[in-house]
VODREN-663859 format. One record per residue (C-alpha): residue number from 1; x, y, z. Coordinates in Angstrom, 3 decimals, decimal comma. Each point is the difference from the previous one (the first is absolute). Layout:
<sites>
resi = NUM	px = X	py = Y	pz = Z $
...
</sites>
This chain:
<sites>
resi = 1	px = 25,053	py = 84,607	pz = 81,196 $
resi = 2	px = -1,462	py = -1,254	pz = 3,300 $
resi = 3	px = 1,030	py = -3,521	pz = 1,132 $
resi = 4	px = -3,628	py = -1,114	pz = 0,369 $
resi = 5	px = -0,811	py = 1,085	pz = -3,548 $
resi = 6	px = 3,035	py = -1,855	pz = -1,359 $
resi = 7	px = -1,060	py = -3,202	pz = 1,771 $
resi = 8	px = -3,506	py = 0,263	pz = -1,435 $
resi = 9	px = 1,363	py = 0,396	pz = -3,552 $
resi = 10	px = 2,259	py = -3,074	pz = 0,408 $
resi = 11	px = -2,890	py = -2,110	pz = 1,351 $
resi = 12	px = -2,323	py = 1,046	pz = -2,867 $
resi = 13	px = 2,723	py = -0,752	pz = -2,580 $
resi = 14	px = 0,632	py = -3,500	pz = 1,415 $
resi = 15	px = -3,743	py = -0,700	pz = 0,086 $
resi = 16	px = -0,426	py = 1,043	pz = -3,656 $
resi = 17	px = 2,951	py = -2,157	pz = -1,112 $
resi = 18	px = -1,443	py = -3,010	pz = 1,852 $
resi = 19	px = -3,384	py = 0,426	pz = -1,700 $
resi = 20	px = 1,596	py = 0,338	pz = -3,457 $
resi = 21	px = 2,112	py = -3,107	pz = 0,698 $
resi = 22	px = -3,108	py = -2,062	pz = 0,840 $
resi = 23	px = -1,761	py = 1,199	pz = -3,176 $
resi = 24	px = 3,104	py = -0,780	pz = -2,048 $
resi = 25	px = 0,069	py = -3,569	pz = 1,291 $
resi = 26	px = -3,649	py = -0,505	pz = -0,940 $
resi = 27	px = 0,575	py = 1,303	pz = -3,524 $
resi = 28	px = 3,128	py = -2,127	pz = -0,473 $
resi = 29	px = -1,878	py = -3,159	pz = 0,963 $
resi = 30	px = -1,985	py = 0,178	pz = -3,287 $
resi = 31	px = 1,809	py = -1,699	pz = -2,894 $
resi = 32	px = -0,572	py = -1,552	pz = -3,436 $
resi = 33	px = -0,479	py = -3,794	pz = 0,256 $
resi = 34	px = 0,787	py = -2,050	pz = -3,121 $
resi = 35	px = -1,308	py = -3,499	pz = -0,563 $
resi = 36	px = -1,017	py = -2,643	pz = -2,524 $
resi = 37	px = -3,046	py = -2,252	pz = 0,247 $
resi = 38	px = 0,708	py = -3,553	pz = -1,176 $
resi = 39	px = -1,846	py = -3,308	pz = -0,025 $
resi = 40	px = 0,838	py = -2,470	pz = 2,778 $
resi = 41	px = -0,416	py = -2,810	pz = -2,524 $
resi = 42	px = 2,485	py = 0,593	pz = -2,820 $
resi = 43	px = 1,540	py = 3,307	pz = 1,178 $
resi = 44	px = -1,370	py = 1,906	pz = -3,004 $
resi = 45	px = -1,070	py = 3,680	pz = 0,214 $
resi = 46	px = -3,606	py = 0,779	pz = 0,941 $
resi = 47	px = -1,214	py = 2,813	pz = -2,237 $
resi = 48	px = -2,167	py = 2,924	pz = 1,185 $
resi = 49	px = -0,210	py = -1,056	pz = 3,654 $
resi = 50	px = -1,644	py = 2,492	pz = 2,397 $
resi = 51	px = 2,266	py = 1,109	pz = 2,861 $
resi = 52	px = -1,771	py = 1,776	pz = 2,859 $
resi = 53	px = 1,770	py = 1,683	pz = 2,926 $
resi = 54	px = -2,612	py = -0,812	pz = 2,654 $
resi = 55	px = 1,647	py = 2,188	pz = 2,650 $
resi = 56	px = 0,361	py = 3,168	pz = -2,104 $
resi = 57	px = -3,176	py = -0,665	pz = -2,064 $
resi = 58	px = 1,395	py = 0,367	pz = -3,505 $
resi = 59	px = 0,878	py = -2,430	pz = -2,782 $
resi = 60	px = 1,569	py = -0,667	pz = -3,419 $
resi = 61	px = -0,257	py = -2,539	pz = -2,843 $
resi = 62	px = 3,043	py = -2,092	pz = -1,006 $
resi = 63	px = 1,170	py = 0,039	pz = -3,637 $
resi = 64	px = -0,145	py = -2,937	pz = -2,424 $
resi = 65	px = 3,197	py = -1,472	pz = 1,493 $
resi = 66	px = -1,300	py = 0,248	pz = 3,561 $
resi = 67	px = 2,202	py = 2,975	pz = 0,993 $
resi = 68	px = -1,418	py = 2,727	pz = 2,241 $
resi = 69	px = 1,077	py = 2,929	pz = 2,183 $
resi = 70	px = -1,961	py = 1,402	pz = 2,927 $
resi = 71	px = 0,575	py = 2,455	pz = 2,845 $
resi = 72	px = 0,302	py = -1,786	pz = 3,359 $
resi = 73	px = 1,169	py = 0,384	pz = 3,574 $
resi = 74	px = 1,503	py = -2,725	pz = 2,236 $
resi = 75	px = -2,651	py = -2,371	pz = 1,403 $
resi = 76	px = -2,527	py = 0,855	pz = -2,749 $
resi = 77	px = -2,100	py = -2,891	pz = -1,353 $
resi = 78	px = -0,340	py = -0,616	pz = -3,743 $
resi = 79	px = -2,900	py = -1,992	pz = -1,406 $
resi = 80	px = 0,698	py = -1,547	pz = -3,427 $
resi = 81	px = -2,668	py = -1,556	pz = -2,221 $
resi = 82	px = -0,391	py = -1,095	pz = -3,621 $
resi = 83	px = -2,527	py = -1,884	pz = -2,096 $
resi = 84	px = 0,634	py = -3,731	pz = 0,250 $
resi = 85	px = 1,967	py = 0,256	pz = 3,273 $
resi = 86	px = -0,728	py = 0,052	pz = 3,720 $
resi = 87	px = 0,749	py = 3,386	pz = 1,517 $
resi = 88	px = 3,043	py = 0,333	pz = 2,265 $
resi = 89	px = 0,970	py = 2,381	pz = 2,802 $
resi = 90	px = 3,606	py = 1,240	pz = 0,215 $
resi = 91	px = 1,439	py = 1,775	pz = 3,058 $
resi = 92	px = 2,622	py = 2,723	pz = -0,528 $
resi = 93	px = 2,833	py = -0,850	pz = 2,402 $
resi = 94	px = 2,226	py = 3,067	pz = 0,468 $
resi = 95	px = 1,545	py = 1,908	pz = -2,908 $
resi = 96	px = 0,466	py = -1,861	pz = -3,308 $
resi = 97	px = 1,400	py = 2,784	pz = -2,194 $
resi = 98	px = 1,676	py = -0,910	pz = -3,331 $
resi = 99	px = -1,188	py = -3,614	pz = 0,392 $
resi = 100	px = -2,351	py = -1,854	pz = -2,341 $
resi = 101	px = -2,265	py = -2,204	pz = 2,133 $
resi = 102	px = -1,741	py = -2,958	pz = -1,651 $
resi = 103	px = -3,472	py = -0,768	pz = 1,345 $
resi = 104	px = -1,575	py = -3,347	pz = -0,935 $
resi = 105	px = -3,688	py = -0,668	pz = -0,592 $
resi = 106	px = -1,542	py = -3,462	pz = 0,134 $
resi = 107	px = -2,205	py = -0,957	pz = -2,951 $
resi = 108	px = -3,749	py = -0,307	pz = 0,522 $
resi = 109	px = -1,875	py = -2,866	pz = -1,646 $
resi = 110	px = -3,603	py = 0,457	pz = -1,159 $
resi = 111	px = -2,314	py = -3,003	pz = -0,038 $
resi = 112	px = -2,280	py = -0,077	pz = -3,033 $
resi = 113	px = -2,934	py = -2,410	pz = 0,062 $
resi = 114	px = -0,187	py = -2,781	pz = -2,574 $
resi = 115	px = -1,742	py = 0,873	pz = -3,269 $
resi = 116	px = -1,862	py = -2,646	pz = -2,011 $
resi = 117	px = 0,353	py = 0,545	pz = -3,760 $
resi = 118	px = -2,595	py = -1,552	pz = -2,283 $
resi = 119	px = 1,247	py = -1,301	pz = -3,316 $
resi = 120	px = -3,053	py = 1,447	pz = -1,762 $
resi = 121	px = 0,435	py = 3,457	pz = 1,576 $
resi = 122	px = 1,511	py = 2,861	pz = -2,026 $
resi = 123	px = 3,147	py = 1,916	pz = 0,951 $
resi = 124	px = -2,183	py = 3,049	pz = 0,712 $
resi = 125	px = -2,020	py = -2,018	pz = 2,528 $
resi = 126	px = 3,183	py = -1,191	pz = 1,690 $
resi = 127	px = 1,321	py = 3,565	pz = 0,157 $
resi = 128	px = -3,247	py = 1,164	pz = 1,653 $
resi = 129	px = 0,211	py = -2,785	pz = 2,595 $
resi = 130	px = 3,491	py = 1,137	pz = 0,953 $
resi = 131	px = -1,173	py = 3,608	pz = 0,286 $
resi = 132	px = -2,906	py = -1,078	pz = 2,230 $
resi = 133	px = 2,265	py = -1,787	pz = 2,487 $
resi = 134	px = -0,147	py = 1,432	pz = 3,527 $
resi = 135	px = 3,492	py = 0,143	pz = 1,469 $
resi = 136	px = 0,479	py = 0,072	pz = 3,797 $
resi = 137	px = 0,543	py = 3,445	pz = 1,499 $
resi = 138	px = 3,465	py = -0,302	pz = 1,569 $
resi = 139	px = 0,140	py = 3,703	pz = 0,835 $
resi = 140	px = 2,661	py = 2,620	pz = -0,547 $
resi = 141	px = 2,787	py = 1,003	pz = 2,312 $
resi = 142	px = -1,940	py = 1,573	pz = 2,923 $
resi = 143	px = 2,797	py = 2,501	pz = 0,653 $
resi = 144	px = -0,126	py = 1,065	pz = -3,644 $
resi = 145	px = -3,766	py = 0,571	pz = 0,217 $
resi = 146	px = 0,336	py = 2,126	pz = 3,156 $
resi = 147	px = 2,895	py = 2,114	pz = -1,161 $
resi = 148	px = -0,586	py = 0,451	pz = -3,725 $
resi = 149	px = -2,367	py = 2,905	pz = 0,528 $
resi = 150	px = 2,706	py = 1,797	pz = 1,956 $
resi = 151	px = 2,703	py = -0,406	pz = -2,655 $
resi = 152	px = 0,667	py = 3,266	pz = -1,762 $
resi = 153	px = 2,631	py = 1,008	pz = -2,582 $
resi = 154	px = 3,004	py = 1,900	pz = 1,309 $
resi = 155	px = -0,503	py = 3,755	pz = 0,020 $
resi = 156	px = 2,332	py = 2,555	pz = -1,543 $
resi = 157	px = 1,301	py = 2,225	pz = 2,764 $
resi = 158	px = 0,593	py = 3,687	pz = -0,554 $
resi = 159	px = 2,413	py = 1,585	pz = 2,461 $
resi = 160	px = -0,830	py = 3,493	pz = 1,324 $
resi = 161	px = 1,780	py = 2,991	pz = -1,498 $
resi = 162	px = 2,121	py = 2,232	pz = 2,219 $
resi = 163	px = -1,610	py = 3,419	pz = 0,183 $
resi = 164	px = 1,266	py = 1,249	pz = 3,369 $
resi = 165	px = 1,699	py = -0,880	pz = 3,307 $
resi = 166	px = -3,005	py = -2,013	pz = 1,205 $
resi = 167	px = -0,187	py = -2,196	pz = -3,115 $
resi = 168	px = 3,806	py = -0,436	pz = 0,110 $
resi = 169	px = -0,257	py = -1,295	pz = 3,581 $
resi = 170	px = -2,831	py = -2,346	pz = -1,119 $
resi = 171	px = 2,086	py = -1,459	pz = -2,861 $
resi = 172	px = 3,033	py = -0,471	pz = 2,268 $
resi = 173	px = -1,676	py = -1,585	pz = 3,031 $
resi = 174	px = -3,485	py = -1,242	pz = -0,966 $
resi = 175	px = -0,519	py = -3,768	pz = 0,362 $
resi = 176	px = -2,469	py = 0,174	pz = -2,919 $
resi = 177	px = 2,624	py = 1,367	pz = -2,369 $
resi = 178	px = 2,647	py = -2,453	pz = 1,221 $
resi = 179	px = -2,400	py = -2,910	pz = -0,557 $
resi = 180	px = -0,789	py = 1,185	pz = -3,526 $
resi = 181	px = 3,667	py = 0,513	pz = -0,882 $
resi = 182	px = 0,763	py = -3,484	pz = 1,269 $
resi = 183	px = -2,891	py = -1,479	pz = -1,998 $
resi = 184	px = 1,094	py = 1,755	pz = -3,228 $
resi = 185	px = 3,588	py = -1,187	pz = 0,450 $
resi = 186	px = -1,079	py = -3,597	pz = 0,631 $
resi = 187	px = -2,339	py = 0,109	pz = -3,020 $
resi = 188	px = 2,813	py = 1,118	pz = -2,300 $
resi = 189	px = 2,336	py = -2,685	pz = 1,358 $
resi = 190	px = -2,734	py = -2,594	pz = -0,430 $
resi = 191	px = -0,514	py = 0,914	pz = -3,683 $
resi = 192	px = 3,743	py = -0,364	pz = -0,677 $
resi = 193	px = 0,062	py = -3,419	pz = 1,695 $
resi = 194	px = -3,039	py = -1,074	pz = -2,053 $
resi = 195	px = 1,779	py = 0,981	pz = -3,230 $
resi = 196	px = 3,178	py = -1,860	pz = 1,001 $
resi = 197	px = -1,964	py = -3,129	pz = 1,001 $
resi = 198	px = -1,898	py = 0,152	pz = -3,305 $
resi = 199	px = 3,279	py = -0,140	pz = -1,982 $
resi = 200	px = 2,022	py = -2,348	pz = 2,227 $
resi = 201	px = -1,938	py = -2,750	pz = 1,776 $
resi = 202	px = -0,091	py = -3,757	pz = 0,545 $
resi = 203	px = -2,421	py = -0,524	pz = -2,910 $
resi = 204	px = 2,470	py = 1,558	pz = -2,479 $
resi = 205	px = 2,915	py = -1,976	pz = 1,498 $
resi = 206	px = -1,967	py = -3,231	pz = -0,404 $
resi = 207	px = -0,778	py = 0,745	pz = -3,675 $
resi = 208	px = 3,629	py = 0,881	pz = -0,812 $
resi = 209	px = 1,929	py = -2,554	pz = 2,082 $
resi = 210	px = -2,462	py = -2,655	pz = 1,174 $
resi = 211	px = 0,838	py = 0,708	pz = 3,655 $
resi = 212	px = -2,874	py = 0,068	pz = 2,501 $
resi = 213	px = -0,615	py = 0,508	pz = 3,700 $
resi = 214	px = 3,014	py = 0,427	pz = 2,283 $
resi = 215	px = 2,444	py = -0,643	pz = -2,843 $
resi = 216	px = -1,486	py = 2,891	pz = -1,994 $
resi = 217	px = 0,203	py = 2,289	pz = 3,056 $
resi = 218	px = 3,636	py = -1,022	pz = 0,531 $
resi = 219	px = 0,851	py = 0,819	pz = -3,628 $
resi = 220	px = -1,762	py = 3,392	pz = 0,225 $
resi = 221	px = 2,201	py = 0,873	pz = 2,988 $
resi = 222	px = 3,036	py = -1,197	pz = -1,965 $
resi = 223	px = -0,867	py = 2,419	pz = -2,834 $
resi = 224	px = 0,182	py = 2,898	pz = 2,494 $
resi = 225	px = -1,615	py = 2,493	pz = -2,414 $
resi = 226	px = -0,322	py = 3,531	pz = 1,315 $
resi = 227	px = -3,450	py = 1,586	pz = -0,173 $
resi = 228	px = 1,292	py = 2,838	pz = -2,201 $
resi = 229	px = 1,479	py = -2,525	pz = -2,443 $
resi = 230	px = -3,245	py = -1,978	pz = -0,351 $
resi = 231	px = -1,971	py = 3,179	pz = -0,726 $
resi = 232	px = 2,554	py = 1,498	pz = -2,419 $
resi = 233	px = 0,333	py = -2,756	pz = -2,637 $
resi = 234	px = -2,451	py = -1,550	pz = -2,466 $
resi = 235	px = -1,431	py = -3,522	pz = 0,300 $
resi = 236	px = 2,335	py = -1,509	pz = -2,618 $
resi = 237	px = 3,157	py = 1,161	pz = 1,777 $
resi = 238	px = -1,379	py = -1,020	pz = 3,393 $
resi = 239	px = -0,876	py = -3,529	pz = -1,168 $
resi = 240	px = 3,391	py = -0,346	pz = -1,729 $
resi = 241	px = 1,759	py = 0,984	pz = 3,205 $
resi = 242	px = -2,095	py = -2,502	pz = 2,004 $
resi = 243	px = 0,969	py = -2,826	pz = -2,391 $
resi = 244	px = 3,659	py = 1,059	pz = 0,122 $
resi = 245	px = 0,034	py = -0,051	pz = 3,799 $
resi = 246	px = -1,837	py = -3,323	pz = -0,040 $
resi = 247	px = 2,970	py = -1,565	pz = -1,809 $
resi = 248	px = 2,350	py = 1,405	pz = 2,647 $
resi = 249	px = -2,360	py = -1,203	pz = 2,722 $
resi = 250	px = -0,041	py = -3,584	pz = -1,354 $
resi = 251	px = 3,798	py = -0,038	pz = -0,188 $
resi = 252	px = 0,335	py = 1,263	pz = 3,575 $
resi = 253	px = -2,430	py = -2,702	pz = 1,189 $
resi = 254	px = 1,977	py = -2,702	pz = -1,836 $
resi = 255	px = 3,283	py = 1,248	pz = 1,497 $
resi = 256	px = -1,603	py = 0,009	pz = 3,427 $
resi = 257	px = -1,066	py = -3,660	pz = -0,386 $
resi = 258	px = 3,493	py = -1,025	pz = -1,168 $
resi = 259	px = 1,645	py = 1,677	pz = 2,990 $
resi = 260	px = -2,259	py = -1,960	pz = 2,345 $
</sites>
């Protein structure tokens, strides 16, 4: 083989590897962000809050306990809104994988004009007066209004079948296929995390032990349940194990206080 030809092959190979490396970094920057929307006054969950990724132009709705998961990249902006609360903007700072972030919303107060009730009026007349009241138009979250029309459900990807050398090369090196494989993998991991969080979360710990906030989080770390264990047993056995470890946890806390 001629020296010039060998040099050209080496240069082309290095160039291809550099391009694939850049694409790989872009794909890896997408991850599954987990959070919970809670009230600033009272720290209780805000049900069915709308979470919009303003940067990527997609969104999700939180569950009845305020939990949500959404695809993000570092520096993305999330816009969170709910009925009865002022909307809030949250900035994604770096990678927050395997971390549950709590986002607080401040309550919104609605002013209702005074209603004069006549003693001689019927209940039906009073009900009609309430229905005829004109409430002030405080507006919706402007980001939600702009982006809602762009929010679409996730699509099911179908990977190409290998029918020859060309399609094999496409499956091995195509950025499209790598993106889709990455998305499918992240989706599956996200579903598993959702199932685990549904069975073992701060709400359940509070109902079983009375612990809340940081103390509940500390006890959950003390339990040190493996994901496979949480998914493999029924609710009765899981709750029994939580109560058993709670007794050990209380004893360890008492011993810690005595040693101090």
